[in-house]
N, CA, C and O atoms as a MOPAC input file, in Angstrom:
PM7 MOZYME 1SCF
protein

 N    125.27600 1    65.92400 1    47.95700 1
 C    125.38400 1    64.39000 1    48.39900 1
 C    126.53600 1    63.95200 1    48.59600 1
 O    127.52400 1    64.33900 1    47.97200 1
 N    126.53900 1    63.12100 1    49.45700 1
 C    128.43400 1    62.63800 1    49.36900 1
 C    128.50400 1    61.37800 1    48.81000 1
 O    127.72000 1    60.96200 1    47.95600 1
 N    129.71600 1    60.57700 1    49.42400 1
 C    129.85000 1    59.38200 1    48.59600 1
 C    129.00500 1    58.05800 1    49.35600 1
 O    128.49400 1    57.05300 1    48.86300 1
 N    129.08900 1    58.46600 1    50.55200 1
 C    127.86200 1    57.72300 1    51.33400 1
 C    126.49900 1    57.44300 1    50.90400 1
 O    125.96400 1    56.39300 1    50.54700 1
 N    126.03900 1    58.70800 1    51.03100 1
 C    124.63700 1    58.53900 1    50.22500 1
 C    124.38300 1    58.30900 1    48.65200 1
 O    123.25000 1    58.23500 1    48.17700 1
 N    125.39000 1    58.21900 1    48.00800 1
 C    125.65400 1    57.81900 1    46.51400 1
 C    125.58300 1    55.97600 1    46.38800 1
 O    124.98200 1    55.32700 1    45.53200 1
 N    126.41600 1    55.45500 1    47.55700 1
 C    126.75700 1    54.28600 1    47.89000 1
 C    125.34000 1    53.40100 1    47.81900 1
 O    124.94100 1    52.45100 1    47.14400 1
 N    124.83800 1    54.18000 1    48.81600 1
 C    123.55500 1    53.54700 1    49.73700 1
 C    122.39400 1    53.84900 1    48.40100 1
 O    121.80100 1    52.79600 1    48.16700 1
 N    122.07300 1    54.63200 1    47.77200 1
 C    121.32200 1    54.79500 1    46.98800 1
 C    121.46000 1    53.69900 1    46.05300 1
 O    120.49600 1    52.96300 1    45.84100 1
 N    122.86400 1    53.47700 1    45.32300 1
 C    123.78700 1    52.76500 1    44.27100 1
 C    123.23700 1    50.63400 1    44.88200 1
 O    123.12200 1    49.67200 1    44.12200 1
 N    123.03000 1    50.66000 1    46.53500 1
 C    122.77400 1    49.40000 1    46.90800 1
 C    121.11300 1    49.25100 1    46.96700 1
 O    120.63800 1    48.12400 1    46.82700 1
 N    120.01500 1    50.68300 1    47.22800 1
 C    119.26600 1    49.99000 1    47.26500 1
 C    118.67400 1    50.13500 1    45.69000 1
 O    117.59400 1    49.61700 1    45.40200 1
 N    119.41100 1    50.82700 1    44.76700 1
 C    118.61800 1    50.74100 1    43.17500 1
 C    118.59700 1    49.16300 1    42.62000 1
 O    117.78200 1    48.49300 1    41.98600 1
 N    120.05500 1    48.89500 1    43.24900 1
 C    120.01200 1    47.52000 1    42.49500 1
 C    119.71600 1    46.18300 1    43.24300 1
 O    120.11600 1    45.06800 1    42.90700 1
 N    118.63600 1    46.62700 1    44.74300 1
 C    118.39100 1    45.82200 1    44.97600 1
 C    116.72000 1    45.29400 1    44.65900 1
 O    116.09100 1    44.25800 1    44.87700 1
 N    116.43700 1    46.52400 1    44.07300 1
 C    115.64600 1    47.17400 1    43.26000 1
 C    115.51200 1    46.97800 1    41.88300 1
 O    114.51500 1    47.62000 1    41.55300 1
 N    116.10700 1    46.29800 1    40.68800 1
 C    116.69200 1    46.90100 1    39.35100 1
 C    115.19500 1    46.62900 1    39.09700 1
 O    114.75100 1    47.73900 1    38.80300 1
 N    113.94200 1    45.52700 1    39.04400 1
 C    113.07200 1    45.19900 1    37.94100 1
 C    111.98500 1    46.58200 1    37.93100 1
 O    111.22700 1    46.81300 1    36.99000 1
 N    112.07600 1    47.35800 1    39.06700 1
 C    111.45900 1    48.41600 1    38.73900 1
 C    112.15500 1    49.31900 1    37.45800 1
 O    113.25300 1    49.29100 1    36.90200 1
 N    110.65400 1    50.30400 1    37.26600 1
 C    111.23700 1    50.72400 1    36.03800 1
 C    112.22200 1    52.39500 1    36.43200 1
 O    113.11700 1    52.72200 1    35.65300 1
 N    111.97800 1    53.07600 1    37.37800 1
 C    112.91300 1    54.11100 1    38.14000 1
 C    114.43000 1    53.62800 1    38.14900 1
 O    115.38100 1    54.34000 1    37.82800 1
 N    114.49000 1    52.53500 1    38.49500 1
 C    115.77900 1    51.96000 1    38.70400 1
 C    116.45800 1    51.61400 1    37.57900 1
 O    117.68500 1    51.66700 1    37.50000 1
 N    115.71900 1    51.25400 1    36.68400 1
 C    116.13100 1    51.20200 1    35.29000 1
 C    116.24800 1    52.42200 1    34.26100 1
 O    116.93400 1    52.46500 1    33.24000 1
 N    115.42900 1    53.37300 1    34.77300 1
 C    115.81000 1    54.92300 1    34.45500 1
 C    117.47000 1    55.23500 1    34.93100 1
 O    118.41800 1    55.52600 1    34.20200 1
 N    117.42300 1    55.01100 1    36.80600 1
 C    118.68700 1    55.60100 1    37.04700 1
 C    119.87700 1    55.08000 1    36.20700 1
 O    120.74300 1    55.75800 1    35.65300 1
 N    119.71100 1    53.44700 1    36.23100 1
 C    121.16900 1    52.81200 1    35.54000 1
 C    121.05900 1    53.01000 1    34.06300 1
 O    121.94600 1    52.39500 1    33.47000 1
 N    120.42000 1    53.53500 1    33.44800 1
 C    120.20700 1    54.00100 1    32.05500 1
 C    120.87100 1    55.56700 1    32.28800 1
 O    121.38600 1    56.00500 1    31.25900 1
 N    120.92800 1    56.31000 1    33.25500 1
 C    121.57100 1    57.26600 1    32.58500 1
 C    122.79700 1    57.27000 1    33.23000 1
 O    123.69500 1    57.92200 1    32.69800 1
 N    123.02500 1    56.68300 1    34.26100 1
 C    124.52800 1    56.28600 1    34.35100 1
 C    125.44600 1    56.09100 1    33.59100 1
 O    126.61200 1    56.48500 1    33.59500 1
 N    124.42000 1    54.94800 1    32.38500 1
 C    125.70500 1    54.50200 1    31.74700 1
 C    125.59800 1    55.33000 1    30.04000 1
 O    126.26700 1    55.11700 1    29.02800 1
 N    124.67400 1    56.13200 1    30.24900 1
 C    124.41600 1    56.92900 1    29.11600 1
 C    125.55100 1    58.44500 1    29.53400 1
 O    126.01600 1    59.17000 1    28.65500 1
 N    125.79300 1    58.63200 1    30.97300 1
 C    126.21500 1    60.34700 1    31.17300 1
 C    127.76000 1    59.73200 1    32.08100 1
 O    128.62600 1    60.49800 1    32.50300 1
 N    127.78500 1    58.87100 1    32.16100 1
 C    129.45900 1    58.27200 1    33.02200 1
 C    130.28700 1    57.54700 1    32.00000 1
 O    129.66700 1    56.87500 1    31.17500 1
 N    131.70900 1    57.58800 1    31.92700 1
 C    132.34400 1    57.21600 1    31.22400 1
 C    132.73000 1    55.90700 1    32.03900 1
 O    132.43900 1    56.06300 1    33.22400 1
 N    133.39300 1    54.45000 1    31.72900 1
 C    133.37300 1    53.15000 1    31.79700 1
 C    134.43700 1    53.13300 1    33.23600 1
 O    134.28500 1    52.56000 1    34.31500 1
 N    135.31300 1    53.82900 1    32.83600 1
 C    136.16700 1    53.97900 1    34.57300 1
 C    135.62400 1    54.71500 1    35.67800 1
 O    136.20200 1    54.64500 1    36.76300 1
 N    134.41200 1    55.53000 1    35.52400 1
 C    133.69900 1    56.12200 1    36.09200 1
 C    132.80300 1    55.09300 1    37.16600 1
 O    132.77700 1    55.09300 1    38.39700 1
 N    132.23800 1    54.40700 1    36.38000 1
 C    131.21300 1    53.65100 1    36.60000 1
 C    131.97100 1    52.63000 1    37.44700 1
 O    131.74000 1    52.71000 1    38.65300 1
 N    133.12200 1    51.36400 1    36.92400 1
 C    134.02500 1    51.01600 1    37.71900 1
 C    134.41000 1    51.58400 1    39.16200 1
 O    134.27800 1    50.96600 1    40.21900 1
 N    134.84000 1    52.69700 1    39.02700 1
 C    134.80000 1    53.63300 1    40.61300 1
 C    133.51300 1    53.48400 1    41.35800 1
 O    133.58200 1    52.71000 1    42.31200 1
 N    132.41100 1    54.02100 1    41.15200 1
 C    131.34700 1    53.90700 1    41.45700 1
 C    130.61300 1    52.70200 1    42.10300 1
 O    130.15400 1    52.61800 1    43.24200 1
 N    130.61300 1    51.59800 1    40.88900 1
 C    129.85900 1    50.35900 1    41.01600 1
 C    130.78200 1    48.85600 1    40.96400 1
 O    131.37800 1    48.66700 1    39.90300 1
 N    130.90600 1    47.94500 1    41.88800 1
 C    131.93900 1    47.21800 1    42.14600 1
 C    131.62400 1    46.41800 1    40.50000 1
 O    130.65200 1    46.72600 1    39.81000 1
 N    132.49700 1    45.53000 1    40.15300 1
 C    132.44500 1    44.68200 1    38.61200 1
 C    130.98700 1    43.60100 1    39.30900 1
 O    130.13600 1    43.48100 1    38.42800 1
 N    130.60300 1    42.88700 1    40.57300 1
 C    130.14500 1    42.06700 1    40.31600 1
 C    128.71000 1    42.53500 1    40.12800 1
 O    127.98000 1    41.86400 1    39.39800 1
 N    128.17300 1    43.79400 1    40.81200 1
 C    126.99700 1    44.72000 1    40.29300 1
 C    127.41900 1    45.52600 1    39.39000 1
 O    126.55400 1    46.36600 1    39.14300 1
 N    128.20100 1    45.63400 1    38.88300 1
 C    128.26300 1    45.86800 1    37.55500 1
 C    127.21200 1    44.94000 1    36.17600 1
 O    126.50700 1    45.38100 1    35.26800 1
 N    127.49700 1    43.80300 1    36.52400 1
 C    127.00300 1    42.73400 1    35.93000 1
 C    125.52700 1    43.20700 1    35.58200 1
 O    124.95800 1    43.59600 1    34.56300 1
 N    125.09000 1    42.93800 1    37.22800 1
 C    123.52400 1    42.82400 1    37.25500 1
 C    122.64300 1    44.43500 1    36.76900 1
 O    121.42700 1    44.48300 1    36.58000 1
 N    123.60800 1    45.66900 1    36.63900 1
 C    123.08700 1    47.19000 1    36.12100 1
 C    123.07100 1    46.81400 1    34.50600 1
 O    122.22800 1    47.39700 1    33.82500 1
 N    124.11100 1    45.70500 1    33.74700 1
 C    124.09700 1    45.27900 1    32.64500 1
 C    123.17900 1    44.34100 1    31.95800 1
 O    123.34900 1    43.49400 1    31.08100 1
 N    122.17500 1    44.74800 1    32.61500 1
 C    120.95500 1    43.81500 1    32.26700 1
 C    120.03300 1    43.91400 1    31.24900 1
 O    119.35000 1    44.93700 1    31.20200 1
 N    119.85400 1    42.89500 1    30.27600 1
 C    119.09500 1    43.62100 1    28.98500 1
 C    117.97600 1    44.64900 1    29.07000 1
 O    117.80500 1    45.54800 1    28.24600 1
 N    117.14200 1    44.40100 1    30.27900 1
 C    116.21300 1    45.29500 1    30.86000 1
 C    117.03300 1    47.04000 1    30.50200 1
 O    116.56900 1    47.94900 1    29.81400 1
 N    117.89900 1    47.01100 1    31.00400 1
 C    118.68100 1    48.55500 1    31.50000 1
 C    119.10700 1    48.83700 1    29.92300 1
 O    118.83800 1    49.87300 1    29.31500 1
 N    119.86100 1    47.64800 1    29.36300 1
 C    120.69200 1    48.38100 1    27.87700 1
 C    119.64300 1    48.21300 1    26.84600 1
 O    120.20200 1    48.43800 1    25.77200 1
 N    118.29100 1    47.90400 1    26.62600 1
 C    117.28800 1    47.79800 1    25.55400 1
 C    116.97400 1    49.53500 1    25.65800 1
 O    116.76600 1    50.29300 1    24.71000 1
 N    117.01200 1    49.85100 1    27.02000 1
 C    116.60600 1    50.94300 1    26.49800 1
 C    117.49900 1    52.38200 1    26.56400 1
 O    117.07900 1    53.52200 1    26.76200 1
 N    118.95100 1    51.89200 1    26.31200 1
 C    120.26700 1    52.80700 1    25.86400 1
 C    120.07300 1    53.47600 1    24.30600 1
 O    119.93600 1    52.95500 1    23.19900 1
 N    120.11000 1    54.43000 1    24.62100 1
 C    120.08800 1    55.09000 1    23.36100 1
 C    121.32000 1    55.76200 1    22.70800 1
 O    121.27600 1    56.66100 1    23.54800 1
 N    122.63900 1    56.20100 1    21.75900 1
 C    122.05700 1    55.36800 1    20.64700 1
 C    122.35400 1    53.79500 1    20.89900 1
 O    122.81200 1    53.36100 1    21.95600 1
 N    122.01000 1    52.96800 1    19.71700 1
 C    121.88700 1    51.60200 1    19.96500 1
 C    123.58400 1    51.24400 1    19.98600 1
 O    123.90000 1    50.09000 1    20.27700 1
 N    124.62300 1    52.21000 1    19.68700 1
 C    125.81000 1    51.58700 1    19.53100 1
 C    126.25300 1    51.55900 1    21.08800 1
 O    126.68600 1    50.53800 1    21.62200 1
 N    126.07400 1    52.95600 1    21.83800 1
 C    125.80800 1    52.38100 1    22.45900 1
 C    126.21000 1    51.11700 1    23.67200 1
 O    127.15300 1    50.66500 1    24.32200 1
 N    124.50500 1    50.92400 1    23.38100 1
 C    123.57600 1    49.62900 1    23.97300 1
 C    124.90600 1    48.68300 1    23.41100 1
 O    125.54300 1    48.18300 1    24.33800 1
 N    125.36400 1    48.39600 1    22.16800 1
 C    126.32200 1    47.35200 1    21.82500 1
 C    127.76000 1    47.30500 1    22.72500 1
 O    128.31100 1    46.29100 1    23.15400 1
 N    128.21600 1    48.77200 1    22.88400 1
 C    129.27500 1    48.89000 1    23.85600 1
 C    129.23600 1    48.22600 1    24.95700 1
 O    130.15200 1    47.44300 1    25.20800 1
 N    128.10700 1    48.40900 1    25.89400 1
 C    127.65200 1    47.97100 1    27.04700 1
 C    127.59000 1    46.16300 1    27.02600 1
 O    128.16500 1    45.51200 1    27.89700 1
 N    126.80900 1    45.51400 1    25.90000 1
 C    126.73700 1    44.40600 1    25.69500 1
 C    128.25500 1    43.68200 1    25.94700 1
 O    128.55200 1    43.05300 1    26.96300 1
 N    128.96200 1    43.87100 1    25.01900 1
 C    130.76200 1    43.73900 1    25.11100 1
 C    130.77900 1    44.12300 1    26.33900 1
 O    130.63400 1    43.22700 1    27.17100 1
 N    130.86900 1    44.84400 1    26.59400 1
 C    131.25900 1    44.71000 1    28.48900 1
 C    131.25900 1    43.89000 1    29.31700 1
 O    132.09000 1    43.35300 1    30.04900 1
 N    129.51100 1    43.80200 1    29.00800 1
 C    128.83400 1    42.47300 1    30.09300 1
 C    129.54500 1    41.17200 1    29.22200 1
 O    129.65300 1    40.18400 1    29.94800 1
 N    129.83800 1    41.04700 1    28.41600 1
 C    130.51200 1    39.31700 1    27.80500 1
 C    132.05000 1    39.36800 1    28.66400 1
 O    132.57400 1    38.39900 1    29.21300 1
 N    132.61800 1    40.82400 1    28.60800 1
 C    133.50300 1    39.94200 1    28.92000 1
 C    133.88100 1    40.32600 1    30.54200 1
 O    135.06000 1    40.37600 1    30.89100 1
 N    133.20100 1    40.48800 1    31.12400 1
 C    133.19600 1    40.65000 1    32.97500 1
 C    132.41700 1    39.54500 1    33.51800 1
 O    132.13500 1    39.24900 1    34.67900 1
 N    132.03500 1    38.81000 1    31.98700 1
 C    131.55200 1    37.11100 1    32.53500 1
 C    132.41200 1    36.14300 1    32.50400 1
 O    132.26100 1    35.07000 1    33.08700 1
 N    133.46000 1    36.48900 1    31.75700 1
 C    134.48800 1    35.52500 1    31.57800 1
 C    135.07500 1    35.27400 1    32.81200 1
 O    135.99800 1    34.46500 1    32.90400 1

């Protein structure tokens, strides 16, 4: 899978974030990638969408959720 495929996948998933498969996809990204990798993969404007409550509520451990809630608050400033 090349970068273009990943970008297309991310674009499609961001458009339909309300469905469960996309929430699972973003949970997986948030739990497996460090912050700087996420910033490289996803533009900050779209990162705010990914950091929605529906996605963050699925994260485990809960301190990971706290970390991303903090990041979302910083992005909103």
